[in-house]
Backbone as a printed PyTorch tensor [residue, N CA C, xyz], in Angstrom:
tensor([[[112.8740, 100.2490,  93.7230],
         [111.9280,  99.5380,  93.1870],
         [112.0050,  98.1970,  92.9400]],

        [[111.1930,  97.2320,  93.2900],
         [110.9660,  96.0550,  92.9230],
         [110.1240,  95.5970,  91.8660]],

        [[110.9210,  94.8040,  90.9130],
         [109.9460,  94.6260,  89.5370],
         [110.1480,  93.0550,  89.3980]],

        [[108.9280,  92.1780,  89.6100],
         [108.9360,  90.8610,  89.8440],
         [107.9640,  90.2030,  89.2790]],

        [[107.8690,  88.8540,  88.5600],
         [106.9150,  88.3200,  88.1990],
         [106.9070,  86.7930,  89.0920]],

        [[105.7980,  86.4040,  89.1620],
         [105.3670,  85.3480,  90.2030],
         [104.5600,  84.2360,  89.2890]],

        [[105.0070,  82.6740,  89.3070],
         [104.3190,  81.6050,  88.5200],
         [104.1050,  80.6550,  89.6040]],

        [[102.9920,  79.6430,  89.3890],
         [102.9140,  78.4850,  89.9730],
         [104.2250,  77.7290,  89.3180]],

        [[104.3770,  76.3950,  89.9720],
         [105.5560,  75.7060,  89.5990],
         [104.7600,  74.2820,  88.6710]],

        [[105.1540,  74.1230,  87.5520],
         [104.8260,  73.1130,  86.8050],
         [105.3960,  71.7820,  87.3070]],

        [[106.8790,  71.6790,  87.5220],
         [107.4890,  70.7630,  87.7200],
         [109.0110,  71.1240,  88.6080]],

        [[109.1090,  70.6880,  89.5870],
         [110.4150,  70.9930,  90.2360],
         [111.5720,  70.7000,  89.6030]],

        [[112.3780,  71.4100,  89.4690],
         [113.8260,  71.1260,  88.7850],
         [114.7110,  69.6980,  89.2980]],

        [[115.0570,  69.2440,  88.6010],
         [116.0800,  68.0580,  89.1200],
         [117.4080,  68.3910,  89.8450]],

        [[117.7800,  67.7820,  90.7630],
         [118.8230,  68.0460,  91.6180],
         [118.4660,  69.1950,  92.4660]],

        [[117.3850,  69.6110,  92.9890],
         [117.2850,  70.4920,  93.6840],
         [118.3870,  70.8490,  94.7620]],

        [[118.6230,  69.5760,  95.5890],
         [119.3090,  69.9120,  96.6150],
         [120.7190,  70.8610,  96.1720]],

        [[121.1580,  70.6220,  94.9320],
         [122.5630,  71.4490,  94.4250],
         [122.4060,  73.0700,  94.7880]],

        [[121.2040,  73.4960,  94.5660],
         [121.2080,  74.9420,  94.7790],
         [120.9880,  75.3450,  96.2610]],

        [[121.7380,  76.6690,  96.4780],
         [121.4340,  77.2590,  97.6830],
         [120.1720,  77.3360,  98.2120]],

        [[119.9350,  77.5390,  99.4620],
         [118.3470,  77.7090,  99.9600],
         [118.4350,  78.1850, 101.3130]],

        [[117.2040,  78.7970, 101.8140],
         [117.2560,  79.4670, 102.9010],
         [115.8050,  79.2150, 103.6150]],

        [[115.8620,  78.8730, 104.6360],
         [114.5790,  78.5990, 105.7200],
         [114.1830,  80.0470, 105.8240]],

        [[112.6810,  80.0260, 105.5960],
         [112.0630,  81.4570, 105.6910],
         [110.7100,  81.3730, 106.4680]],

        [[110.7310,  82.2090, 107.5650],
         [109.4360,  82.4090, 108.0470],
         [108.8630,  84.0470, 108.2850]],

        [[107.7440,  84.2190, 107.7980],
         [107.5650,  85.9670, 107.9530],
         [106.0630,  85.9180, 108.2280]],

        [[105.7110,  87.1960, 108.7380],
         [104.5130,  87.5270, 109.0060],
         [104.0830,  88.8260, 108.7570]],

        [[102.9130,  89.4920, 108.7890],
         [102.9460,  90.8190, 108.6710],
         [102.3800,  91.3780, 110.1960]],

        [[103.0740,  92.6450, 110.0310],
         [102.3040,  93.5370, 111.3660],
         [101.2420,  94.5720, 110.6570]],

        [[101.1810,  94.4950, 109.6740],
         [100.2960,  95.4510, 108.6820],
         [ 99.9820,  95.0360, 107.3020]],

        [[ 98.9800,  95.0920, 107.1270],
         [ 98.5770,  94.5320, 105.6050],
         [ 98.3300,  95.5890, 104.7600]],

        [[ 97.7870,  96.7670, 105.3810],
         [ 97.5210,  98.0490, 104.5690],
         [ 98.1260,  99.1510, 105.7150]],

        [[ 99.1660,  99.5260, 105.0340],
         [100.3890,  99.4240, 104.0560],
         [101.0300,  97.9370, 104.6750]],

        [[101.6490,  97.3690, 103.6820],
         [102.3230,  96.3710, 103.9990],
         [103.6570,  96.6130, 104.7050]],

        [[103.5680,  95.6470, 105.9160],
         [104.4310,  95.9800, 106.8350],
         [104.9930,  94.3100, 107.2840]],

        [[106.0050,  94.1420, 106.8440],
         [106.4050,  92.1640, 107.1550],
         [107.7550,  92.3420, 108.0450]],

        [[107.8210,  91.1330, 108.7440],
         [108.8530,  90.6570, 109.3510],
         [109.1920,  89.5320, 108.8820]],

        [[110.5950,  89.0950, 108.4590],
         [111.1600,  87.9950, 108.1300],
         [112.1950,  87.5420, 108.7510]],

        [[112.1830,  86.2290, 109.0090],
         [113.6680,  85.5570, 109.4840],
         [113.8980,  84.7260, 108.2520]],

        [[115.2410,  84.8640, 107.7820],
         [115.4720,  83.7900, 106.7420],
         [117.0840,  83.6890, 107.1190]],

        [[117.0420,  82.1560, 107.7190],
         [118.0910,  81.4320, 108.2700],
         [118.5730,  82.5110, 109.5570]],

        [[119.5580,  82.9600, 109.6290],
         [120.0220,  83.5860, 110.9090],
         [119.9410,  85.1280, 110.8350]],

        [[119.2870,  85.5390, 109.2730],
         [118.9310,  87.0330, 109.2510],
         [117.5130,  87.4620, 109.4750]],

        [[117.2140,  88.6680, 110.0310],
         [116.0300,  89.2700, 110.2890],
         [115.8670,  90.5990, 109.8390]],

        [[114.9250,  90.6900, 109.0350],
         [114.4300,  91.8600, 108.0620],
         [112.8830,  92.3880, 108.2100]],

        [[112.8080,  93.7830, 108.5320],
         [111.7100,  94.5870, 108.4070],
         [111.6520,  95.0530, 107.0970]],

        [[110.3370,  95.0480, 106.3060],
         [110.1300,  95.3630, 104.8870],
         [109.0000,  96.0780, 105.0070]],

        [[109.0030,  97.3980, 104.2630],
         [107.6190,  97.8050, 104.0920],
         [107.5240,  98.3330, 102.4140]],

        [[106.3520,  97.6520, 101.9550],
         [106.0200,  97.7010, 100.3480],
         [105.1730,  98.1570, 100.2220]],

        [[105.1070,  99.1010,  98.9240],
         [104.3250,  99.8830,  98.5180],
         [102.9700,  98.9280,  97.5580]],

        [[102.0660,  99.6670,  96.8610],
         [101.3100,  99.2530,  96.2180],
         [101.5540,  98.7960,  95.0230]],

        [[100.9100,  97.6570,  94.1900],
         [101.4120,  97.3500,  93.0220],
         [101.4060,  95.6530,  92.6800]],

        [[101.4380,  95.3070,  91.5980],
         [101.8050,  93.8350,  91.5420],
         [102.9470,  93.6840,  90.8600]],

        [[103.3620,  93.9270,  89.8750],
         [104.3780,  93.5600,  89.2070],
         [105.5260,  94.3340,  89.5730]],

        [[105.4390,  95.7860,  89.4810],
         [106.4410,  96.7340,  90.0830],
         [106.0710,  97.3540,  91.4270]],

        [[106.7500,  97.6590,  92.3070],
         [106.1320,  98.5740,  93.5770],
         [107.6530,  98.7800,  94.1640]],

        [[107.3560,  99.9980,  95.1110],
         [108.5490,  99.9630,  96.1070],
         [108.3070,  99.4160,  96.9620]],

        [[109.9430,  99.1200,  97.4550],
         [109.9980,  98.2830,  98.7220],
         [111.1900,  98.7850,  99.5160]],

        [[111.2510,  98.6770, 100.7000],
         [112.2460,  99.1260, 101.8010],
         [112.5680,  98.2790, 102.7650]],

        [[113.7850,  97.6280, 102.6540],
         [114.3210,  96.7070, 103.7320],
         [115.2180,  97.3430, 105.1020]],

        [[114.9780,  96.6970, 105.9650],
         [115.8920,  97.3630, 107.0030],
         [116.3900,  96.0970, 108.1380]],

        [[117.3940,  95.8500, 108.2030],
         [117.9820,  94.4720, 108.9340],
         [117.4670,  95.1740, 110.4600]],

        [[117.0090,  93.8910, 111.3120],
         [116.6980,  93.8830, 112.6600],
         [117.3670,  93.1350, 113.4520]],

        [[117.3770,  93.3170, 114.7020],
         [118.1680,  92.0570, 115.6480],
         [116.8710,  91.0640, 115.6100]],

        [[117.4630,  90.0460, 116.4430],
         [116.6910,  88.7550, 116.7080],
         [115.8730,  89.2220, 117.8470]],

        [[116.2980,  89.9410, 118.6680],
         [115.3870,  90.2150, 119.8250],
         [114.1880,  91.1230, 119.2900]],

        [[114.4470,  92.2130, 118.1070],
         [113.5550,  93.4240, 117.6470],
         [112.4680,  92.4680, 117.1530]],

        [[113.0040,  91.1470, 116.0440],
         [112.2040,  90.2760, 115.4770],
         [111.1730,  89.3220, 116.6230]],

        [[111.6120,  88.8040, 117.5130],
         [110.8760,  88.5270, 118.3310],
         [109.6370,  89.2770, 119.0070]],

        [[110.1130,  90.4800, 119.5480],
         [109.2270,  91.4670, 119.8760],
         [108.0110,  92.1620, 118.6800]],

        [[108.7410,  92.2340, 117.6410],
         [107.6570,  92.5770, 116.4710],
         [106.8060,  91.0260, 116.3920]],

        [[107.2420,  90.0200, 116.4630],
         [106.6050,  88.6270, 116.3870],
         [105.2860,  89.0700, 116.8820]],

        [[105.2040,  89.6760, 118.0980],
         [104.2490,  89.6480, 119.0790],
         [103.1590,  90.6580, 118.7410]],

        [[103.3520,  91.1710, 117.6510],
         [102.3220,  92.5300, 117.0190],
         [101.9370,  92.2610, 115.7640]],

        [[101.9870,  90.9480, 114.9970],
         [101.4860,  90.3140, 113.6410],
         [100.1900,  90.4090, 113.7790]],

        [[ 99.5100,  90.6400, 112.7400],
         [ 98.0730,  90.5530, 112.3070],
         [ 97.7290,  89.1720, 111.5810]],

        [[ 98.6250,  88.6330, 111.3210],
         [ 98.5700,  87.2380, 110.2500],
         [ 99.2690,  86.2240, 110.7950]],

        [[ 99.0960,  85.0370, 110.1920],
         [ 99.6300,  83.8470, 110.5620],
         [101.1670,  84.0720, 109.9990]],

        [[102.2370,  83.1440, 110.5000],
         [103.4330,  83.0950, 109.7810],
         [103.1440,  82.1840, 108.6730]],

        [[103.9430,  82.6440, 107.6270],
         [104.3330,  81.9090, 106.4740],
         [105.5660,  81.0210, 106.7560]],

        [[105.6380,  80.0120, 106.1310],
         [106.9170,  79.1410, 106.1890],
         [107.3080,  78.4700, 104.8890]],

        [[108.3250,  78.6240, 104.7550],
         [108.8050,  78.2290, 103.4120],
         [110.2110,  78.0740, 103.3170]],

        [[110.6920,  77.0480, 102.4350],
         [111.9730,  76.9800, 101.7670],
         [112.1720,  77.4860, 100.4170]],

        [[113.3240,  78.6470, 100.1410],
         [113.1000,  79.0310,  99.1580],
         [114.7530,  78.7580,  98.3420]],

        [[114.5380,  78.1540,  97.1560],
         [115.6520,  77.8890,  96.4880],
         [116.2120,  79.0000,  95.3190]],

        [[117.5400,  79.4350,  95.1550],
         [118.0130,  80.2670,  94.2120],
         [118.6050,  79.5640,  93.2710]],

        [[117.8700,  79.7360,  91.9670],
         [117.9840,  78.6600,  90.7700],
         [118.6760,  79.6740,  89.7130]],

        [[119.8100,  79.5460,  89.2320],
         [120.2340,  80.2620,  88.0940],
         [119.5010,  80.0160,  86.9960]],

        [[118.8860,  81.2150,  85.9780],
         [118.1650,  80.8360,  84.8730],
         [118.6820,  81.8090,  83.8420]],

        [[118.4040,  81.4170,  82.2680],
         [119.2570,  82.1270,  81.3390],
         [118.9380,  83.9080,  81.5830]],

        [[119.7400,  84.4950,  81.1410],
         [119.6930,  86.1880,  81.1390],
         [120.3250,  86.5090,  82.4190]],

        [[121.2290,  85.7570,  82.9960],
         [122.0320,  86.0750,  84.3540],
         [120.8950,  86.6090,  85.4620]],

        [[119.8230,  85.8660,  85.3780],
         [118.6220,  85.7180,  86.5370],
         [118.3000,  84.8120,  87.2000]],

        [[118.1540,  84.9530,  88.4760],
         [117.9380,  84.0810,  89.5060],
         [116.0680,  83.6100,  89.5470]],

        [[115.6870,  82.3940,  89.6220],
         [114.5840,  82.0370,  89.8580],
         [114.5830,  81.6770,  91.3670]],

        [[113.3800,  82.3270,  92.4170],
         [113.5170,  82.1060,  93.5660],
         [112.2080,  80.9280,  94.0570]],

        [[112.3610,  79.8590,  93.6140],
         [111.5250,  78.6700,  94.0220],
         [111.2250,  78.3780,  95.7060]],

        [[109.7710,  78.6930,  95.9370],
         [109.3380,  78.5850,  97.3650],
         [108.6050,  77.5910,  97.4140]],

        [[109.1860,  76.8140,  98.2520],
         [108.4680,  75.4340,  98.8420],
         [107.6930,  75.6150, 100.2350]],

        [[106.3060,  75.7150, 100.1410],
         [105.5880,  76.2980, 101.5820],
         [105.3300,  75.0610, 102.2670]],

        [[105.2830,  75.5100, 103.6990],
         [105.0600,  74.3460, 104.6150],
         [103.8480,  74.5470, 105.5860]],

        [[103.6050,  73.6330, 106.3100],
         [102.4520,  74.0540, 107.3300],
         [101.0510,  74.2350, 106.5060]],

        [[100.5280,  75.1620, 107.1220],
         [ 99.2740,  75.0650, 106.5850],
         [ 99.0310,  75.2900, 105.0090]],

        [[100.2190,  75.9590, 104.4500],
         [100.3620,  75.8640, 102.8720],
         [100.9350,  74.8820, 102.3290]],

        [[101.3290,  73.8440, 102.8710],
         [101.9990,  72.5050, 102.4050],
         [101.4460,  72.3490, 101.0050]],

        [[102.2810,  71.9680, 100.1480],
         [101.8680,  71.4030,  98.7040],
         [101.9010,  72.8090,  97.5060]],

        [[102.0540,  73.9840,  98.3670],
         [102.2220,  75.1680,  97.2550],
         [103.6460,  75.4350,  97.0630]],

        [[103.5260,  75.7760,  95.6840],
         [105.1360,  75.9410,  95.2930],
         [104.9880,  76.7920,  94.2110]],

        [[105.6870,  78.1580,  94.2900],
         [105.7380,  79.1410,  93.7000],
         [107.2540,  79.7940,  93.3650]],

        [[106.9680,  80.4590,  92.1400],
         [108.5380,  80.6520,  91.7670],
         [108.5370,  82.3170,  91.1560]],

        [[109.4670,  83.1100,  91.8740],
         [109.6390,  84.4130,  91.7210],
         [110.7560,  84.9240,  90.7370]],

        [[110.7150,  85.7750,  89.8860],
         [111.9650,  85.9130,  89.1000],
         [111.8030,  87.6550,  89.1830]],

        [[113.0540,  88.3490,  89.6520],
         [113.3400,  89.5360,  89.7960],
         [114.0930,  90.2760,  89.0140]],

        [[113.7060,  91.4940,  88.2890],
         [114.1340,  91.9830,  87.1800],
         [114.7700,  93.3420,  87.1850]],

        [[116.1500,  93.7700,  86.4870],
         [116.5640,  95.1220,  86.5340],
         [115.4120,  96.0080,  86.3170]],

        [[114.7640,  96.0680,  85.2480],
         [113.5760,  96.8180,  84.3710],
         [112.6420,  96.0190,  83.9600]],

        [[111.4550,  97.2840,  83.7070],
         [110.2870,  96.7550,  83.2590],
         [110.2760,  96.1500,  81.8040]],

        [[111.2020,  96.7720,  81.1800],
         [111.6520,  95.8540,  79.6360],
         [111.8280,  94.6480,  79.6380]],

        [[112.7560,  94.2740,  80.4160],
         [113.3070,  92.7110,  80.4760],
         [112.2960,  92.1570,  81.2520]],

        [[111.5800,  92.6330,  82.1530],
         [110.5000,  91.8200,  82.9250],
         [109.2050,  91.3590,  81.7460]],

        [[108.6180,  92.2850,  81.0390],
         [107.5730,  92.1770,  80.2110],
         [108.1440,  91.1380,  79.1540]],

        [[109.2640,  91.2940,  78.5010],
         [110.0080,  90.2600,  77.5470],
         [110.5260,  89.0060,  77.9340]],

        [[110.2690,  88.6710,  79.2010],
         [110.7560,  87.4750,  79.7080],
         [109.9850,  86.3650,  79.3770]],

        [[110.6410,  85.1750,  78.9400],
         [110.1330,  84.0040,  78.5810],
         [110.6390,  83.0060,  79.6880]],

        [[109.5040,  82.4030,  80.4270],
         [109.5310,  81.3580,  81.6250],
         [110.1590,  80.0230,  81.1000]],

        [[111.2250,  79.5270,  81.9680],
         [111.6840,  78.1940,  81.6020],
         [110.4400,  77.0890,  81.6900]],

        [[110.6270,  76.1250,  80.7410],
         [109.1090,  75.0740,  80.9010],
         [109.3130,  74.7660,  82.2250]],

        [[109.8830,  74.6360,  83.4510],
         [109.5790,  74.0700,  84.6050],
         [108.6230,  74.9750,  85.2600]],

        [[108.4040,  76.6000,  85.0380],
         [107.6010,  77.6760,  85.6130],
         [106.1170,  76.6710,  84.8720]],

        [[104.8820,  77.3600,  85.7780],
         [103.6900,  77.0530,  85.5590],
         [103.2250,  78.1970,  85.1000]],

        [[101.7520,  78.6510,  85.5320],
         [100.9670,  79.7540,  85.2720],
         [101.4530,  80.8780,  85.6830]],

        [[101.2710,  82.0400,  85.1000],
         [101.8380,  83.3770,  85.8090],
         [100.7000,  83.5510,  86.6060]],

        [[101.0800,  84.2700,  87.9880],
         [100.0710,  84.4200,  88.9340],
         [100.4660,  86.0030,  89.0240]],

        [[101.1780,  86.7160,  88.5400],
         [101.7190,  88.0290,  88.9760],
         [100.6240,  89.2610,  89.4830]],

        [[ 99.5230,  88.8440,  88.7720],
         [ 98.6730,  89.8610,  88.8670],
         [ 97.4710,  88.9330,  90.1100]],

        [[ 97.5990,  88.2430,  90.3460],
         [ 96.3630,  87.3900,  91.0210],
         [ 96.6850,  87.4080,  92.6460]],

        [[ 96.1400,  88.5670,  93.0390],
         [ 96.1500,  88.6280,  94.7120],
         [ 96.0790,  87.7670,  95.6820]],

        [[ 95.4870,  86.6690,  95.2510],
         [ 95.5270,  85.3640,  96.2030],
         [ 96.8750,  84.5600,  96.3100]],

        [[ 97.6250,  85.0460,  95.4360],
         [ 99.0340,  84.4300,  95.9080],
         [100.0150,  85.3060,  96.5400]],

        [[ 99.6260,  86.4720,  96.7200],
         [100.5580,  87.5030,  97.5620],
         [100.9050,  86.8750,  98.8770]],

        [[101.7860,  86.9240,  99.2220],
         [102.3730,  86.6180, 100.6400],
         [101.2190,  86.8170, 101.5660]],

        [[100.8720,  88.0330, 101.8620],
         [ 99.9830,  88.6370, 102.5210],
         [ 98.5650,  87.7170, 102.3340]],

        [[ 98.1440,  87.6200, 101.0840],
         [ 97.1030,  86.7920, 101.1950],
         [ 96.9000,  85.3640, 101.5290]],

        [[ 98.2750,  84.8750, 101.4550],
         [ 98.3190,  83.2500, 101.5770],
         [ 98.6100,  83.3450, 103.2650]],

        [[ 98.8900,  84.2770, 104.2040],
         [ 98.9460,  84.3500, 105.3780],
         [ 97.5620,  84.4780, 106.1740]],

        [[ 96.5710,  85.2890, 105.3470],
         [ 95.5250,  85.5450, 105.8010],
         [ 94.6870,  84.2760, 105.6550]],

        [[ 94.2830,  84.0360, 104.5820],
         [ 93.2270,  83.2980, 103.8580],
         [ 93.8790,  82.0560, 103.6320]],

        [[ 95.1230,  81.3220, 103.6050],
         [ 95.5460,  80.1020, 102.9320],
         [ 95.8470,  80.0720, 101.5090]],

        [[ 95.8920,  78.7480, 101.3560],
         [ 95.7950,  78.2590, 100.0120],
         [ 95.0440,  78.7150,  99.0780]],

        [[ 95.0360,  79.1810,  97.7990],
         [ 93.7140,  79.6470,  96.9400],
         [ 93.2830,  78.2790,  96.4610]],

        [[ 91.8780,  78.4040,  96.2130],
         [ 91.2030,  77.0660,  95.6650],
         [ 91.4000,  76.7890,  94.3390]]])
């Protein structure tokens, strides 16, 4: 079960280059049900996600580069390209700051994954987080890949 909240970014943290990051590209073989392929640096992953906003089932499977390339020919959306920074925050949690590229250039979001719903609902975001968009379907990566940046 994946439990996470997603926010816009009010301000990029200082010294961003000191945090680990990954170059990610992903697209969707299907948006209903959600079946995603992702390349994160040199890792390739096939993901199936259940329905839901804050909490939903998620299954991930490592795949080979060749499988990724073959599946890339079957996607029904544009590829999303982003740099993801992993930034430690209070409570032993990590903020995943995504800086989007290409047709999503200028969009910045941050996600935090939680071990349970109680911690998720009591979370107080750091000052550099912006508006909570966890329930705004326009900011789901599936919607971004289909429709681009929300107005």
